C-alpha positions in Angstrom: -30.6 -8.3 -57.8 -33.4 -6.0 -59.0 -31.0 -4.1 -61.2 -29.9 -7.4 -62.9 -33.6 -8.3 -63.5 -34.3 -4.8 -64.7 -31.3 -5.0 -67.1 -32.6 -8.4 -68.4 -36.0 -7.0 -69.0 -34.7 -3.9 -70.7 -32.5 -6.1 -72.9 -35.5 -8.1 -73.9 -37.6 -5.0 -74.6 -34.8 -3.5 -76.7 -34.7 -6.6 -78.8 -38.4 -6.3 -79.3 -37.8 -2.7 -80.6 -39.3 -0.9 -77.5 -37.8 1.1 -74.7 -38.9 1.8 -71.2 -40.7 5.1 -72.1 -42.9 3.2 -74.6 -43.3 0.5 -72.0 -44.7 2.9 -69.5 -47.1 4.4 -72.0 -48.4 1.1 -73.3 -49.0 -0.6 -70.0 -52.1 1.1 -68.9 -52.5 -1.2 -65.8 -49.5 -0.1 -63.7 -51.4 2.3 -61.5 -54.1 -0.2 -60.5 -52.3 -3.6 -60.4 -50.8 -4.9 -57.2 -48.6 -7.9 -56.5 -51.2 -10.5 -55.9 -51.1 -13.2 -53.2 -52.0 -15.8 -55.9 -48.9 -14.8 -57.9 -46.7 -15.2 -54.7 -48.3 -18.6 -54.1 -47.6 -19.7 -57.7 -43.9 -18.8 -57.6 -43.5 -20.3 -54.1 -44.6 -23.6 -55.5 -42.0 -23.6 -58.4 -39.4 -26.3 -57.9 -36.4 -24.0 -57.4 -38.3 -21.8 -55.0 -40.0 -24.7 -53.2 -36.5 -26.2 -52.6 -35.2 -22.9 -51.1 -38.4 -22.6 -49.0 -38.0 -26.2 -47.7 -34.3 -25.6 -46.9 -35.1 -22.5 -44.9 -37.9 -24.4 -43.2 -35.5 -27.1 -42.2 -33.1 -24.6 -40.8 -35.9 -22.9 -38.9 -36.9 -26.2 -37.4 -33.4 -27.0 -36.3 -32.9 -23.5 -34.8 -36.2 -23.7 -32.9 -35.3 -27.2 -31.5 -31.8 -26.0 -30.5 -33.2 -22.9 -28.9 -35.9 -24.7 -26.9 -33.3 -27.3 -25.8 -30.8 -24.6 -24.7 -33.5 -22.6 -22.9 -34.8 -25.7 -21.2 -31.2 -26.6 -20.1 -30.9 -23.1 -18.7 -34.0 -23.6 -16.7 -36.3 -21.4 -18.7 -39.9 -22.5 -19.2 -41.9 -20.5 -21.7 -45.5 -19.6 -20.8 -46.3 -18.3 -24.2 -44.9 -17.6 -27.6 -41.8 -15.4 -28.1 -41.6 -13.4 -31.3 -38.2 -12.4 -32.6 -37.8 -9.6 -35.1 -34.7 -7.9 -36.4 -34.1 -4.2 -35.7 -32.5 -1.9 -38.3 -29.2 -2.1 -36.5 -29.2 -5.9 -36.8 -30.0 -6.6 -33.2 -32.7 -9.0 -32.2 -35.9 -7.6 -30.7 -38.0 -9.8 -28.5 -41.8 -9.6 -28.1 -43.5 -11.7 -25.4 -45.1 -11.6 -22.0 -43.0 -9.7 -19.5 -41.7 -12.9 -17.8 -40.9 -14.7 -21.0 -39.3 -11.5 -22.5 -37.1 -11.0 -19.4 -36.0 -14.6 -19.3 -35.3 -14.7 -23.1 -33.3 -11.5 -23.1 -31.3 -12.7 -20.1 -30.7 -16.0 -21.9 -29.6 -14.3 -25.1 -27.3 -12.0 -23.2 -25.6 -14.9 -21.3 -25.4 -17.1 -24.4 -21.9 -18.1 -25.2 -22.6 -20.6 -28.0 -20.8 -20.1 -31.4 -22.6 -18.8 -33.4 -24.8 -17.3 -30.7 -28.6 -17.8 -30.9 -29.0 -14.0 -31.6 -26.7 -14.4 -34.6 -28.5 -17.5 -35.8 -31.9 -15.8 -35.5 -30.5 -12.7 -37.3 -29.0 -14.8 -40.1 -32.2 -16.7 -40.5 -34.1 -13.4 -40.9 -31.6 -12.2 -43.5 -32.0 -15.5 -45.5 -35.8 -15.2 -45.3 -35.7 -11.6 -46.5 -33.5 -12.6 -49.4 -35.8 -15.4 -50.3 -38.8 -13.1 -50.0 -37.2 -10.6 -52.4 -36.6 -13.4 -54.9 -40.2 -14.6 -54.6 -41.6 -11.1 -55.0 -39.4 -10.5 -58.1 -40.5 -13.8 -59.6 -44.1 -13.1 -58.9 -43.9 -9.5 -60.3 -42.2 -10.8 -63.5 -44.9 -13.5 -63.9 -47.8 -11.2 -63.1 -46.4 -8.4 -65.4 -46.0 -10.8 -68.3 -49.6 -12.0 -67.9 -51.2 -8.6 -67.3 -49.4 -6.3 -69.6 -51.3 -5.4 -72.8 -48.1 -5.3 -74.9 -44.5 -6.4 -74.6 -43.5 -2.9 -73.8 -45.9 -2.8 -70.9 -44.1 -5.7 -69.1 -41.2 -3.6 -67.9 -43.4 -0.7 -66.7 -45.8 -3.1 -64.9 -42.9 -5.0 -63.3 -41.3 -1.8 -62.0 -44.7 -0.6 -60.6 -45.3 -4.0 -58.9 -41.8 -4.0 -57.3 -42.2 -0.4 -56.1 -45.5 -1.4 -54.5 -44.0 -4.5 -52.9 -42.2 -2.3 -50.4 -40.1 -3.6 -47.6 -40.5 -7.1 -46.2 -40.5 -8.1 -42.6 -39.7 -11.5 -40.9 -41.3 -12.9 -37.8 -39.8 -15.9 -36.0 -42.0 -17.1 -33.1 -41.1 -19.9 -30.7 -43.2 -21.4 -27.9 -42.7 -24.5 -25.7 -44.3 -26.7 -28.4 -44.1 -25.0 -31.8 -42.4 -22.4 -33.9 -43.2 -20.4 -37.0 -41.2 -18.4 -39.5 -43.3 -15.9 -41.5 -42.1 -13.7 -44.3 -43.7 -12.3 -47.5 -44.1 -15.3 -49.9 -43.9 -17.9 -47.2 -46.5 -20.4 -46.5 -45.8 -19.9 -42.8 -43.3 -22.5 -42.0 -44.2 -24.3 -38.8 -42.2 -26.7 -36.7 
């Protein structure tokens, strides 16, 4: 997706009679500008992005309610919050107190639902990362357009902002009474 946005920006710059080497030279701010939380907040509130955030929030609420109900049915009572993260191999990592962690890992291992809760948690994390990337790209485009001193500087500044954005992480926490899904660009969806 970054390459398609880069191509679109390069196309725009070429119609303006500038190329990326001129863009880099005319920016002047690329070394000191970072992707601001305010820019992320603005793009999160845009109608299209707000709809995607709301849909992900609704799926997070459904998943946490289903997970709590299934764990309760299995006789598992949580004493604190369980934090799920996705490992690089796609498996679900659990962080919690020793008792909650052992019970949750045993529950996930014995889970026979289709799709399994581990798969649903991993899928939710993937969706959150995709949305986060979209939000970061939109924020970088918006911020670059506002901060660049010239049309040519937009591309250089956008590229710099996206390089600084780095990798995103997703945290899904569930307790007996609440849940949260946090990712870059989120407003911390709570259920």
